[in-house]
C-alpha positions as CSV (number, residue, x, y, z in Angstrom):
1,M,-54.8,-38.6,17.4
2,R,-55.7,-34.5,17.8
3,K,-52.4,-33.9,19.5
4,L,-50.7,-36.1,16.7
5,I,-52.1,-33.5,14.2
6,I,-51.1,-30.5,15.9
7,L,-47.4,-31.7,17.0
8,A,-47.6,-32.5,13.1
9,I,-48.7,-29.0,11.8
10,A,-46.4,-27.3,14.3
11,L,-43.4,-29.5,13.0
12,M,-43.9,-28.5,9.1
13,V,-44.7,-25.0,10.3
14,A,-41.1,-25.0,11.8
15,L,-39.8,-26.4,8.8
16,V,-41.4,-23.9,6.5
17,A,-39.8,-21.4,9.1
18,V,-36.2,-22.4,8.7
19,P,-34.5,-20.6,5.9
20,A,-32.4,-22.2,2.8
21,F,-28.6,-22.4,3.5
22,A,-26.4,-23.3,0.7
23,S,-24.5,-26.6,1.3
24,V,-21.1,-26.3,2.1
25,Q,-18.3,-29.1,0.8
26,N,-15.7,-27.7,3.1
27,V,-15.3,-24.6,5.5
28,K,-12.0,-23.3,6.9
29,V,-11.2,-21.0,10.0
30,S,-8.2,-18.9,10.1
31,G,-6.5,-15.8,11.1
32,D,-3.6,-14.3,12.8
33,I,-2.8,-12.3,16.0
34,D,0.1,-9.9,15.6
35,S,1.2,-8.0,18.7
36,T,3.9,-4.9,18.4
37,W,5.8,-2.4,20.0
38,L,6.4,0.4,18.1
39,Y,9.1,3.0,18.8
40,R,9.8,6.0,16.3
41,N,12.0,9.1,17.0
42,N,12.9,12.4,15.0
43,F,10.5,11.9,12.4
44,D,10.5,15.4,11.6
45,F,14.3,15.6,11.6
46,G,14.3,18.0,14.3
47,S,11.9,20.6,12.8
48,S,9.3,21.0,15.5
49,T,9.6,23.6,18.0
50,S,7.7,24.9,20.8
51,G,7.8,28.3,23.3
52,G,7.9,30.6,19.8
53,G,9.9,34.2,20.0
54,A,13.3,34.4,19.3
55,N,15.0,31.3,21.1
56,P,12.2,28.7,20.5
57,T,13.1,25.0,22.0
58,V,13.8,22.2,19.9
59,E,11.1,19.4,20.8
60,N,12.3,15.7,20.7
61,I,9.5,14.2,18.9
62,H,9.2,10.2,19.7
63,Q,6.5,7.3,19.9
64,S,6.4,4.3,21.9
65,I,3.5,2.4,21.8
66,F,2.4,-1.2,22.0
67,M,-0.5,-2.2,19.5
68,T,-2.3,-5.3,18.2
69,Q,-3.9,-6.5,14.7
70,T,-5.8,-9.3,15.0
71,R,-7.7,-11.0,11.7
72,L,-10.2,-13.9,11.6
73,R,-11.4,-15.3,8.3
74,V,-13.4,-18.1,7.0
75,D,-13.1,-19.9,3.5
76,A,-16.1,-22.0,2.7
77,D,-16.3,-24.3,-0.5
78,L,-19.9,-24.4,-1.4
79,T,-19.0,-26.5,-4.5
80,D,-16.2,-27.5,-7.0
81,Q,-16.6,-23.9,-8.9
82,V,-18.1,-22.0,-6.1
83,S,-16.3,-20.6,-2.4
84,A,-17.0,-17.7,-0.6
85,T,-14.4,-15.8,1.7
86,V,-15.2,-13.5,4.9
87,A,-12.6,-11.9,7.0
88,L,-12.9,-9.6,9.8
89,I,-10.2,-6.9,11.4
90,N,-9.3,-5.1,14.6
91,E,-6.7,-3.0,14.9
92,R,-6.2,-0.8,18.1
93,A,-3.2,0.8,19.9
94,W,-3.2,-0.5,23.7
95,G,-5.1,1.2,25.9
96,N,-7.0,3.5,22.9
97,D,-10.0,1.3,22.9
98,N,-12.6,3.7,21.2
99,E,-16.1,2.6,20.2
100,D,-16.8,6.4,18.8
101,A,-14.6,8.5,17.3
102,A,-15.8,11.6,19.1
103,T,-14.7,10.2,22.1
104,T,-11.4,11.6,24.0
105,K,-9.7,8.4,24.1
106,G,-8.3,8.5,20.3
107,T,-9.3,10.4,16.7
108,T,-10.2,6.6,15.3
109,V,-13.0,3.8,15.6
110,T,-11.2,0.9,16.9
111,D,-14.1,-1.4,16.8
112,I,-14.1,-4.8,14.3
113,D,-14.1,-4.2,10.6
114,L,-14.8,-5.9,7.7
115,N,-11.6,-7.0,5.7
116,L,-12.5,-9.2,3.4
117,A,-16.2,-10.3,1.9
118,Y,-15.9,-11.8,-2.0
119,V,-17.1,-14.7,-3.5
120,T,-15.3,-16.7,-6.5
121,L,-17.1,-18.3,-9.3
122,R,-14.7,-20.6,-11.6
123,E,-15.5,-21.6,-14.8
124,M,-18.2,-19.6,-14.9
125,L,-19.9,-18.9,-18.6
126,Y,-16.8,-21.4,-20.0
127,S,-14.1,-23.2,-18.4
128,P,-11.1,-20.6,-18.7
129,L,-13.3,-17.7,-16.9
130,T,-13.0,-17.1,-13.0
131,V,-14.9,-14.2,-11.5
132,V,-14.2,-12.9,-8.1
133,V,-16.5,-10.3,-6.8
134,G,-16.8,-8.0,-3.5
135,R,-14.1,-6.6,-0.8
136,Q,-10.7,-8.6,-2.1
137,V,-6.8,-8.3,-2.3
138,F,-5.2,-8.3,-5.1
139,S,-1.6,-6.9,-6.9
140,Y,-0.2,-6.6,-10.2
141,G,3.6,-6.8,-10.7
142,N,5.7,-5.6,-7.9
143,S,3.0,-3.6,-7.0
144,L,4.7,-0.4,-8.2
145,I,0.9,0.9,-9.8
146,V,-1.7,-1.1,-8.4
147,N,-2.2,-3.1,-4.8
148,A,-5.6,-3.5,-3.4
149,S,-3.7,-2.2,-0.2
150,G,-3.7,1.8,-1.5
151,T,-1.0,3.7,-1.4
152,N,0.8,1.9,1.7
153,N,2.0,5.0,3.7
154,A,-1.7,5.5,5.1
155,A,-4.3,3.5,6.1
156,S,-8.3,3.3,6.0
157,S,-10.0,5.9,7.6
158,D,-11.4,3.2,9.9
159,S,-8.8,1.4,11.0
160,G,-7.6,2.0,14.6
161,I,-4.2,2.8,13.6
162,A,-4.8,5.0,11.1
163,A,-3.9,8.0,13.0
164,V,-1.3,5.9,15.2
165,A,0.8,4.1,12.5
166,G,-1.0,4.1,9.4
167,D,1.7,2.7,7.3
168,L,1.8,-0.3,9.1
169,S,-2.1,-1.1,8.7
170,K,-3.2,-4.7,7.7
171,Q,-6.7,-3.4,6.3
172,A,-5.9,-3.4,2.6
173,A,-8.5,-4.4,0.5
174,M,-10.8,-2.8,-2.3
175,D,-14.6,-3.5,-3.5
176,A,-13.7,-4.8,-7.2
177,I,-14.6,-6.7,-9.7
178,R,-12.2,-9.0,-11.7
179,L,-12.2,-11.2,-14.5
180,I,-9.8,-13.8,-15.2
181,F,-9.3,-15.5,-18.1
182,D,-6.7,-18.3,-17.7
183,Y,-5.3,-19.4,-21.1
184,N,-2.1,-21.3,-20.0
185,P,0.5,-19.8,-20.8
186,L,-1.4,-16.5,-21.2
187,T,-3.6,-15.3,-18.2
188,L,-5.7,-11.9,-18.7
189,E,-7.6,-10.1,-16.4
190,V,-9.7,-7.2,-16.3
191,L,-10.2,-5.3,-13.2
192,Y,-13.3,-2.8,-12.2
193,A,-12.5,-1.4,-8.3
194,K,-15.0,1.4,-6.5
195,I,-12.3,3.5,-4.8
196,N,-14.9,6.0,-3.1
197,E,-18.9,6.3,-3.8
198,N,-19.1,9.7,-2.0
199,T,-22.8,10.6,-2.9
200,A,-24.3,7.1,-2.5
201,T,-28.5,8.6,-2.0
202,S,-30.8,9.0,-4.7
203,A,-29.4,12.5,-5.2
204,V,-29.3,14.4,-8.6
205,D,-26.2,12.9,-10.3
206,H,-25.1,11.0,-7.5
207,D,-22.9,9.1,-9.8
208,T,-20.7,12.3,-10.9
209,D,-19.2,12.3,-7.7
210,D,-17.3,9.0,-7.7
211,I,-13.5,7.8,-7.9
212,D,-13.1,4.7,-9.6
213,L,-10.1,2.3,-11.1
214,Y,-10.4,0.5,-14.5
215,G,-7.5,-1.8,-15.7
216,I,-6.4,-4.7,-17.2
217,N,-3.5,-7.1,-17.4
218,A,-2.1,-9.6,-19.2
219,T,0.8,-11.7,-18.2
220,Y,2.3,-14.0,-20.6
221,E,4.6,-17.4,-19.6
222,L,7.3,-18.0,-22.4
223,G,8.2,-21.3,-20.8
224,D,11.9,-21.3,-22.0
225,D,14.7,-21.9,-19.8
226,L,15.0,-18.4,-18.4
227,N,11.6,-18.9,-17.0
228,T,10.9,-15.3,-18.7
229,Q,7.6,-13.7,-17.9
230,V,6.1,-10.9,-19.8
231,E,3.6,-8.5,-18.2
232,G,1.4,-5.5,-19.7
233,Y,-1.4,-3.5,-18.3
234,F,-3.0,-0.5,-18.8
235,F,-4.8,1.1,-15.7
236,A,-7.3,4.1,-15.4
237,R,-8.3,6.4,-12.6
238,I,-10.9,8.4,-12.9
239,N,-11.9,10.9,-10.3
240,K,-15.4,12.5,-10.7
241,S,-15.2,14.1,-7.3
242,T,-13.8,17.3,-9.1
243,N,-16.3,17.8,-11.2
244,D,-19.4,17.4,-9.2
245,G,-21.3,20.7,-9.9
246,T,-19.7,22.6,-6.3
247,A,-18.3,25.7,-6.6
248,A,-14.4,24.2,-7.1
249,A,-16.4,23.2,-10.3
250,T,-18.0,26.2,-11.8
251,N,-15.9,27.5,-14.4
252,G,-15.0,24.4,-16.5
253,T,-13.2,22.1,-14.5
254,K,-12.7,18.9,-15.6
255,S,-12.3,15.1,-14.2
256,D,-9.2,14.4,-12.6
257,T,-8.0,11.2,-14.9
258,T,-4.9,8.9,-14.6
259,Y,-4.3,6.7,-17.7
260,V,-0.9,4.5,-17.1
261,P,0.1,2.0,-19.7
262,G,2.9,0.1,-18.6
263,L,5.4,-3.1,-19.1
264,R,7.3,-5.5,-16.9
265,A,9.4,-8.4,-17.6
266,S,11.0,-11.0,-15.7
267,A,14.0,-13.7,-16.1
268,D,16.1,-16.0,-14.1
269,V,19.2,-15.4,-16.3
270,L,21.5,-17.1,-14.6
271,D,21.3,-20.0,-11.7
272,G,19.8,-18.0,-8.8
273,L,19.7,-14.6,-10.5
274,N,16.7,-13.4,-11.4
275,I,16.3,-9.9,-12.8
276,Q,13.1,-7.6,-13.7
277,G,12.2,-4.2,-15.2
278,E,9.3,-2.3,-15.3
279,V,8.4,1.0,-17.1
280,A,5.3,3.0,-16.6
281,W,4.0,6.1,-18.4
282,Q,1.1,8.3,-16.6
283,R,-1.5,10.8,-19.1
284,G,-4.5,12.2,-18.0
285,N,-5.6,15.7,-16.6
286,N,-4.8,16.8,-13.4
287,V,-6.8,18.9,-11.1
288,S,-5.5,20.9,-9.0
289,S,-7.5,21.1,-5.2
290,T,-7.0,25.1,-5.2
291,S,-8.4,26.4,-8.2
292,D,-10.8,24.9,-11.0
293,L,-8.7,26.9,-13.7
294,D,-5.6,24.3,-13.2
295,N,-6.8,21.7,-15.1
296,E,-3.1,20.3,-16.1
297,K,-2.0,17.7,-18.8
298,R,-0.1,14.5,-17.1
299,D,3.0,13.6,-18.4
300,A,4.9,11.4,-15.9
301,F,7.1,8.5,-16.2
302,A,8.2,5.6,-13.8
303,A,11.1,2.9,-14.1
304,Q,12.1,0.4,-11.9
305,F,15.0,-2.6,-11.8
306,V,14.9,-5.3,-9.6
307,S,17.6,-8.1,-8.9
308,N,17.5,-10.9,-6.8
309,Y,21.0,-13.5,-6.6
310,Q,20.4,-16.6,-4.4
311,I,24.1,-17.4,-4.7
312,P,24.5,-21.3,-5.3
313,K,26.4,-23.3,-3.1
314,D,28.4,-24.5,-5.4
315,V,30.1,-21.0,-5.5
316,L,30.4,-20.1,-2.2
317,P,33.2,-21.3,0.4
318,D,32.5,-24.3,2.6
319,A,32.0,-21.8,5.5
320,L,29.1,-20.1,4.2
321,D,27.0,-22.6,2.6
322,E,25.0,-23.1,5.5
323,Y,24.2,-19.3,5.7
324,S,22.5,-19.3,2.0
325,P,23.4,-15.8,1.6
326,A,21.7,-13.6,-0.9
327,L,21.9,-10.1,-2.5
328,G,19.0,-7.9,-3.8
329,Y,19.5,-4.6,-5.4
330,T,16.4,-2.5,-6.6
331,Y,16.3,1.0,-8.4
332,T,13.3,2.9,-8.6
333,Y,12.9,6.4,-10.5
334,V,9.4,8.2,-10.3
335,S,9.4,11.5,-12.0
336,G,9.0,14.8,-10.2
337,D,8.7,18.6,-10.6
338,S,10.0,21.3,-9.2
339,N,8.0,21.8,-5.9
340,P,7.8,18.5,-4.0
341,A,6.2,20.1,-1.1
342,D,3.1,19.9,-2.8
343,S,3.2,15.8,-2.3
344,G,3.4,15.3,-5.9
345,Y,0.2,17.1,-7.1
346,V,1.9,20.3,-8.3
347,N,0.1,24.0,-9.3
348,Q,2.1,24.8,-12.9
349,A,-1.2,26.6,-14.3
350,S,1.2,28.4,-16.8
351,A,2.9,25.6,-17.8
352,N,-0.5,23.5,-18.1
353,I,2.2,19.8,-17.5
354,D,2.1,18.0,-14.6
355,T,5.5,15.8,-14.8
356,A,4.9,14.7,-11.1
357,W,4.2,10.7,-11.1
358,D,1.0,10.0,-9.3
359,P,1.7,7.2,-6.4
360,M,-1.9,5.6,-7.7
361,F,-2.0,2.4,-5.7
362,E,1.8,1.3,-4.7
363,A,2.9,-1.1,-2.4
364,Q,6.6,-0.2,-2.2
365,G,9.5,-0.1,0.8
366,G,6.7,-1.4,3.4
367,K,7.8,-0.9,7.2
368,T,10.6,1.5,6.3
369,I,11.4,5.2,7.6
370,Y,11.3,6.4,4.2
371,N,8.0,5.3,2.9
372,A,6.2,6.4,6.0
373,L,7.9,9.9,5.5
374,F,8.1,10.6,1.5
375,N,5.4,9.9,-1.0
376,L,6.5,7.9,-3.9
377,T,7.1,10.7,-6.7
378,N,9.9,13.0,-7.6
379,L,12.4,10.6,-6.4
380,Q,15.1,8.1,-7.2
381,I,16.1,5.4,-4.7
382,H,18.5,3.0,-4.8
383,S,18.4,-0.1,-2.3
384,V,21.3,-2.8,-1.7
385,S,20.3,-5.8,0.6
386,L,22.0,-8.5,1.8
387,T,20.2,-11.7,3.4
388,A,21.3,-14.7,5.4
389,N,20.1,-17.0,8.0
390,P,23.0,-16.8,10.6
391,M,21.3,-20.0,12.5
392,E,18.7,-22.4,12.1
393,D,15.1,-21.0,11.8
394,V,16.4,-17.3,11.8
395,T,16.5,-15.7,8.9
396,A,18.2,-11.8,9.1
397,K,18.6,-8.8,6.4
398,V,20.2,-5.9,6.5
399,T,19.3,-3.2,3.7
400,W,20.8,-0.2,2.7
401,N,18.7,2.9,0.9
402,G,19.5,5.8,-0.9
403,L,17.1,8.7,-2.2
404,W,17.8,11.5,-3.9
405,L,15.4,14.1,-5.6
406,D,14.5,13.9,-9.4
407,K,14.2,17.3,-9.7
408,K,15.4,19.9,-7.2
409,I,12.8,22.4,-5.4
410,D,11.8,25.3,-7.4
411,P,14.0,28.5,-6.2
412,S,10.6,30.6,-7.0
413,S,8.0,28.4,-5.2
414,T,6.2,30.3,-2.4
415,V,6.5,26.9,-0.5
416,A,9.7,26.1,-1.7
417,S,11.7,27.0,1.8
418,T,10.0,24.0,3.4
419,F,9.6,20.4,2.6
420,A,6.6,18.5,3.7
421,L,7.1,15.0,5.4
422,Q,4.0,12.9,5.8
423,R,3.2,11.6,9.1
424,P,1.7,8.3,9.7
425,D,0.5,9.4,13.3
426,A,-1.7,12.1,12.1
427,A,-2.9,13.9,8.6
428,A,-0.9,17.0,9.4
429,T,2.9,17.1,7.6
430,Y,6.2,18.3,9.4
431,T,8.0,20.5,7.7
432,P,12.0,20.8,7.8
433,T,13.9,23.9,6.3
434,A,14.9,22.9,2.9
435,D,18.2,23.9,0.5
436,K,16.6,24.6,-2.6
437,D,20.1,23.6,-4.4
438,E,20.2,20.5,-3.2
439,T,18.6,17.2,-4.5
440,G,20.0,14.5,-1.7
441,L,17.6,13.2,0.7
442,G,19.3,10.9,2.7
443,Y,19.9,7.2,3.3
444,E,18.5,4.7,5.4
445,I,20.0,1.7,7.3
446,D,17.7,-1.0,8.1
447,V,18.3,-4.3,9.6
448,D,15.6,-7.2,9.9
449,A,15.6,-10.4,12.2
450,I,13.0,-13.3,11.8
451,Y,12.6,-16.3,14.3
452,D,10.4,-19.3,13.3
453,Y,9.6,-20.4,17.0
454,T,7.4,-22.5,15.3
455,E,5.5,-23.7,12.2
456,D,2.6,-21.1,13.8
457,V,4.7,-18.7,15.6
458,Q,6.7,-16.2,14.3
459,L,8.8,-13.5,16.2
460,G,10.5,-10.7,14.5
461,A,12.7,-7.4,15.3
462,S,13.4,-4.4,12.8
463,F,15.4,-1.5,13.3
464,G,16.0,1.5,11.3
465,W,17.9,4.7,11.0
466,F,17.2,7.2,8.2
467,V,20.3,10.1,7.9
468,P,18.7,13.0,6.2
469,G,20.7,14.4,3.4
470,D,21.5,18.0,2.4
471,V,18.6,18.9,1.1
472,F,17.8,19.3,4.6
473,E,19.5,22.1,6.4
474,E,21.3,22.2,9.7
475,N,19.0,22.2,12.8
476,H,16.7,20.5,10.8
477,D,18.7,17.0,10.1
478,S,18.4,15.0,13.3
479,V,18.6,11.3,12.4
480,A,15.4,9.9,12.6
481,S,14.6,6.2,13.8
482,Q,12.4,3.1,14.6
483,A,12.0,0.0,16.7
484,I,9.7,-2.4,15.5
485,V,9.4,-5.5,17.6
486,H,6.6,-8.4,17.0
487,G,5.3,-11.5,17.8
488,I,2.7,-13.3,15.3
489,V,0.4,-16.4,16.1
490,N,-1.1,-17.6,12.8
491,F,-3.8,-20.4,13.2
């Protein structure tokens, strides 16, 4: 009997020690492994030299690497109203494994990072409301203004490919709270995202150096024969890090603020033809990083027109039916100033007006050369594409992109003799010699093909060539090219 009593007490203690877990209705484990060969050449347009002196040697800048991006995701439905999502990601160039950023193998930590971690609460307080809290993905419209990936020609600093090919990173999420009100056909969404906490300790005025994003987005489905959708939004990015009491803020520097109201509409105007239009305006206060006296008013503008035409089979010749051709055209305008070498953040203290569009958190032109090299500001972009299925399970696409400056380079600028190109493989920039009297940046041709090997395996290849325009002077106008070949397995 004594042994039974002791055993019963031991079992009770063990049960008390077991932590309580939430009940789980359903658990789904998924993910993907994407292995890529990347080749890039002349991303400096031939501007890099070595040797110095009177006869420097032009260097042929090129990159050839393999890399793998691995994601593992778990979705758990706790109840009909509550679910949780956690996702891990690892991005690394082959042979560049690096547990410590201080080691000699690379400049970026390539360990496993937290990509997603959020909870979804449906019908919270009352049935139309859904609340999503945590590190999550989201986008609005065509991602001209806000996408959780952030500006998509750069990567998070903890990505293993941030200093290798940052524009190709899949580490795309923000820490945010979203309130989604579903009043079908009206959907209203309120957003708060923490872009950068900066000082997170108990220091005095620790909340005065934060960077935050606020937004409200309303989408209305008209329910007509054209499937018309109207979307209105207002976003505000408040950057208090420019007013944190440091030396750069001692003479009355304000917080850097960007306010963006905008409107987008979409409709199927013909059988197979969808058109979209979007306009946005930026106001606020731009704080130059060079002087606390340069508080400039923002007055920038953006517009985009998108059309996609899936050609109906009844208007195609019989010989083309099986190819399912589709045509696309996009025009993007983002206002600029006369000094694009400042990458969109200009110092025009005498004018006190900054007319350069701030890229905000756009996700446009992914995997293109021009997206990797140019920030989305001071640009006019025309894109024409043809998509077809040349054979079963294969989709091919050819795209032509033409780029022009909105405003010429200011001849009086002290940095106007060069044009800064962003570098997806490093923080520094390339600076080819520029012609201040021209606006043609160049054009790009991209050829993409995707083969659905199985339902879960996809093989793809993308080839691109960017031909510099008249803005770039002779000897600094070499054609840039890239090849991206990859295979992805989804599970």
